[in-house]
C-alpha positions, 0 to 999 in steps of 0.5 A: 282102253285095253282092247289090244292088250286083251287080244294079245293076252287072250283076255288072260287077267294075270298076263294083262296085269303083268303088262299093266304093271310094267307100263305103270313102272316104265311110263313114269320113268319115261315121263321123268326123262322126257320132262328133264330133257325138255327142260334142258333142251336135250334133243338126244334124250327127247329122241331116246324117250320117243324111241323107247316108248313106242313099243310099249305104246304100240303093245297097249294099242295106244295108237295116237301116242305111238304116232306122236312119239314116232313123229317126234322122233322123225322130226328130230332125225330130220332136224326140225327146229327145237321150238317145234320139237319142244312143243311136240314133246310137251304134248307127248309128255302130257298125253303120256301122263294122262294115259298113265293116270287113266290106266291107274284109275281103270285097273 
């Protein structure tokens, strides 16, 4: 699950734990903002979370999540209808929460 992070940190447990702690702190905040934005139909906030989460997802090697966030951001930029945005945002939120829980269990 953390192969890319291991590679990036040179398998340094201390550095890995620092990055993991950042993920555990930031991801719940992103999820909360995204959940509220979906409920309030706030496309700008959905785009914001998609945008700010991409570097963290990429750093950890969560490529599928990174691609989902990127696609969501692109769809918003291209004016895709809200129902499709909402569906993709809900899926991203669910996957972000699942990934966070997996990370908590495995570290």
